[in-house]
PANU-660799 format. One line per field, with one value per residue (C-alpha): residue number from 1; residue in one letter; x, y, z. Coordinates in steps of 0.5 Angstrom, whole numbers. Layout:
N
seq <- (NUM,...)
type <- (A,...)
xx <- (X,...)
yy <- (Y,...)
zz <- (Z,...)
# end
This chain:
327
seq <- (1,2,3,4,5,6,7,8,9,10,11,12,13,14,15,16,17,18,19,20,21,22,23,24,25,26,27,28,29,30,31,32,33,34,35,36,37,38,39,40,41,42,43,44,45,46,47,48,49,50,51,52,53,54,55,56,57,58,59,60,61,62,63,64,65,66,67,68,69,70,71,72,73,74,75,76,77,78,79,80,81,82,83,84,85,86,87,88,89,90,91,92,93,94,95,96,97,98,99,100,101,102,103,104,105,106,107,108,109,110,111,112,113,114,115,116,117,118,119,120,121,122,123,124,125,126,127,128,129,130,131,132,133,134,135,136,137,138,139,140,141,142,143,144,145,146,147,148,149,150,151,152,153,154,155,156,157,158,159,160,161,162,163,164,165,166,167,168,169,170,171,172,173,174,175,176,177,178,179,180,181,182,183,184,185,186,187,188,189,190,191,192,193,194,195,196,197,198,199,200,201,202,203,204,205,206,207,208,209,210,211,212,213,214,215,216,217,218,219,220,221,222,223,224,225,226,227,228,229,230,231,232,233,234,235,236,237,238,239,240,241,242,243,244,245,246,247,248,249,250,251,252,253,254,255,256,257,258,259,260,261,262,263,264,265,266,267,268,269,270,271,272,273,274,275,276,277,278,279,280,281,282,283,284,285,286,287,288,289,290,291,292,293,294,295,296,297,298,299,300,301,302,303,304,305,306,307,308,309,310,311,312,313,314,315,316,317,318,319,320,321,322,323,324,325,326,327)
type <- (M,N,L,K,N,I,K,T,M,A,N,N,S,G,Q,G,S,V,F,L,I,F,A,F,I,A,I,A,V,F,F,S,A,M,N,H,S,F,L,S,F,A,N,F,S,D,I,L,M,R,V,A,V,I,A,P,I,A,I,G,I,M,F,C,L,T,V,R,G,I,D,L,S,S,G,T,V,V,G,I,T,G,I,V,L,A,N,S,I,K,M,G,N,S,L,P,A,G,I,L,V,M,L,L,L,G,L,I,I,G,L,I,D,A,V,L,I,A,K,L,N,M,N,P,F,V,A,T,L,A,I,M,F,V,G,S,S,F,E,K,V,I,T,K,G,G,L,P,V,Y,L,Y,N,D,K,S,G,I,M,D,I,Y,R,G,H,I,A,G,I,P,F,P,I,V,I,L,F,F,L,V,L,I,T,Y,L,I,H,E,K,T,V,I,G,R,R,L,R,A,S,G,E,S,I,K,G,A,A,N,A,G,I,N,V,R,F,Y,Y,G,L,A,Y,V,L,S,A,V,L,S,A,V,S,G,L,I,I,A,S,Q,V,Q,S,G,Q,P,L,V,G,Q,S,Y,L,W,D,A,I,G,A,A,Y,L,S,T,T,M,S,R,A,R,R,P,N,V,P,G,T,V,F,G,T,L,F,L,S,M,I,N,N,G,L,T,I,M,G,L,P,F,Y,W,K,T,F,F,N,G,L,I,I,L,F,V,L,L,T,S,A,V,N,R,A,L,A,G,K,A,D,K,L)
xx <- (-220,-224,-221,-219,-214,-212,-210,-207,-202,-201,-199,-194,-191,-189,-186,-179,-180,-182,-177,-171,-173,-173,-167,-164,-166,-164,-157,-156,-158,-153,-147,-149,-149,-142,-139,-142,-139,-143,-149,-144,-145,-138,-139,-146,-143,-138,-144,-147,-141,-140,-147,-146,-140,-144,-151,-150,-147,-152,-158,-154,-155,-162,-164,-160,-164,-171,-170,-168,-160,-154,-148,-141,-137,-139,-133,-129,-132,-131,-124,-122,-126,-122,-116,-117,-120,-113,-109,-113,-111,-104,-104,-106,-113,-118,-123,-129,-125,-123,-130,-133,-128,-129,-137,-136,-132,-137,-142,-138,-137,-144,-146,-141,-145,-151,-149,-147,-153,-159,-156,-152,-156,-151,-152,-152,-148,-143,-142,-141,-136,-132,-132,-130,-124,-122,-123,-119,-113,-113,-113,-107,-104,-105,-102,-96,-98,-103,-99,-104,-104,-103,-106,-103,-101,-106,-109,-115,-120,-121,-121,-126,-131,-131,-129,-133,-139,-146,-149,-146,-148,-142,-142,-142,-149,-151,-149,-153,-159,-160,-158,-163,-168,-167,-166,-173,-177,-174,-175,-182,-185,-183,-185,-178,-178,-185,-182,-176,-181,-185,-179,-177,-183,-185,-181,-186,-192,-187,-186,-193,-195,-190,-184,-177,-175,-167,-167,-169,-165,-159,-161,-161,-153,-152,-155,-151,-144,-145,-148,-141,-137,-140,-138,-131,-131,-133,-128,-122,-123,-123,-117,-114,-112,-114,-113,-113,-119,-121,-128,-128,-129,-135,-139,-141,-144,-148,-151,-153,-156,-160,-163,-165,-169,-174,-176,-178,-183,-190,-189,-182,-179,-172,-173,-169,-171,-170,-163,-161,-164,-160,-154,-155,-156,-150,-146,-148,-146,-139,-138,-140,-136,-130,-131,-131,-125,-127,-122,-125,-127,-132,-135,-136,-139,-144,-146,-147,-152,-156,-156,-158,-163,-166,-167,-170,-175,-177,-178,-182,-186,-187,-190,-194,-197,-198,-202,-206,-208,-211,-215)
yy <- (-91,-86,-82,-76,-80,-84,-77,-75,-81,-80,-72,-74,-79,-74,-69,-72,-71,-64,-62,-65,-62,-55,-57,-58,-52,-48,-51,-50,-42,-42,-45,-40,-34,-36,-37,-36,-41,-46,-45,-46,-51,-54,-54,-58,-63,-64,-66,-70,-74,-75,-78,-82,-85,-86,-88,-95,-96,-93,-96,-103,-102,-99,-106,-109,-104,-107,-113,-110,-111,-107,-108,-105,-109,-105,-100,-106,-109,-102,-102,-109,-110,-104,-107,-113,-109,-105,-112,-115,-109,-109,-117,-115,-117,-113,-108,-112,-118,-114,-111,-118,-121,-115,-116,-123,-122,-117,-123,-128,-123,-122,-129,-130,-125,-128,-135,-132,-128,-132,-139,-139,-133,-129,-122,-117,-112,-117,-121,-115,-112,-118,-118,-111,-113,-119,-115,-109,-113,-117,-111,-109,-116,-116,-109,-110,-106,-101,-99,-96,-100,-95,-95,-88,-90,-95,-96,-100,-95,-95,-87,-86,-89,-83,-78,-80,-77,-80,-74,-69,-73,-76,-83,-84,-80,-85,-91,-88,-87,-94,-97,-92,-94,-102,-102,-98,-102,-108,-105,-102,-106,-113,-119,-119,-112,-114,-120,-117,-112,-117,-121,-115,-113,-119,-126,-130,-127,-127,-135,-136,-133,-138,-133,-136,-131,-134,-133,-126,-124,-127,-123,-116,-117,-120,-114,-109,-112,-112,-105,-103,-106,-102,-96,-99,-99,-92,-90,-94,-90,-83,-84,-89,-94,-99,-95,-100,-98,-92,-95,-93,-86,-87,-92,-87,-83,-89,-91,-84,-83,-90,-88,-81,-85,-87,-80,-79,-85,-84,-91,-90,-95,-95,-93,-92,-85,-83,-86,-82,-75,-77,-78,-71,-68,-71,-70,-62,-61,-65,-60,-54,-55,-56,-50,-46,-49,-53,-59,-66,-67,-62,-66,-72,-68,-65,-72,-74,-69,-71,-78,-76,-72,-78,-82,-76,-75,-82,-83,-76,-79,-86,-82,-77,-83,-87,-82,-81,-88,-88,-82)
zz <- (41,37,30,34,38,32,29,35,35,27,29,35,31,25,30,29,22,22,27,23,17,21,24,17,14,20,20,13,14,19,15,9,14,17,10,3,0,3,-2,-8,-13,-12,-4,-5,-10,-5,0,-5,-6,1,1,-4,0,7,4,2,9,12,8,10,17,16,14,20,25,21,24,31,30,29,24,27,22,16,17,17,11,7,9,7,1,-2,0,-3,-10,-10,-9,-14,-19,-17,-19,-26,-26,-29,-26,-27,-24,-18,-16,-17,-12,-7,-7,-6,0,3,1,5,11,11,11,17,21,19,22,28,29,26,27,33,37,38,40,34,38,40,34,29,34,34,27,27,31,27,21,23,25,18,15,18,17,9,9,13,19,16,9,4,-3,-8,-15,-17,-24,-25,-32,-30,-30,-22,-22,-27,-22,-17,-22,-28,-31,-34,-38,-33,-27,-23,-23,-15,-15,-21,-17,-11,-15,-17,-10,-7,-12,-11,-4,-3,-7,-4,3,2,-4,-4,0,2,6,9,12,14,18,21,23,27,30,33,32,35,30,24,26,27,20,17,16,17,22,22,14,14,20,17,10,13,15,8,5,10,8,0,1,5,0,-5,-1,-1,-8,-9,-3,-6,-13,-9,-6,-11,-6,-1,6,12,17,13,14,21,20,16,21,26,21,18,24,26,19,20,27,24,19,24,26,18,19,22,25,27,23,19,12,6,4,12,12,6,9,15,11,8,14,18,11,11,18,17,11,15,20,16,12,19,20,27,29,27,34,34,28,33,38,34,31,38,39,33,35,42,39,35,42,46,40,39,47,47,41,44,51,47,43,49,53,46,46,53,52)
# end
């Protein structure tokens, strides 16, 4: 294979990225033409705040995709940690103590996923689906059938997490910035990230290189659960309550965003910047459709089209790269 063919493969693998950016711009222009308020500062802030809620979940799922897995329990983690936080505060505990408890719960759920998948060799889809069902039922049990745990008159300061600002920047955006920075460094610049990618690319090759594949498979699910708990914190602050099953409404956007990240990489692998862009893309579509007054089911319809686009783009890129490799 000569240099020309290598360049051809690189260009082919980048086509999805170019098309996705073009689609992003085209959809933004369409929504702004349909409603001039779409490009307002207030509306753009709303989109970014939605990104701040979904992106931690999506980045967690991205870690699971890196090891060729999937985490369907993320939505359950969001809901159940938010409920536990609200109950902890209602019991008189301080906000930091409640946050610590919810993060520990996220860690525990992540460890359960890790044991099922990495230790017991269960299929990731089946294992996390089972945890999703069990967790969803548990959410209803601890809320007496699904009643929200309200914190409207609370003095702990939980509302300040979503409504607070640092130098004029909403606090959720600040949290998102540091999460993106830290997870990017972990995924792209550390031994942990390299071993996660190696474990996902070739189990046998990684094992032969001395990597504890089971450990890194499990680590991906622990990271996913803890990051989902962060989203649970932001949502609980936003709605001033612990809401049963609230995480399920964000799960599919998060999965779609994580998959979209593969089109932003020449190697077609999951990555943090692409996941954040995917979250922004899907959040923009959700926001634009809301402004247009379309029913909620159209939002899921268009999100489904986006995910289908990702799969088709990936398949076409692989086919083109395969042809270039044979030349």
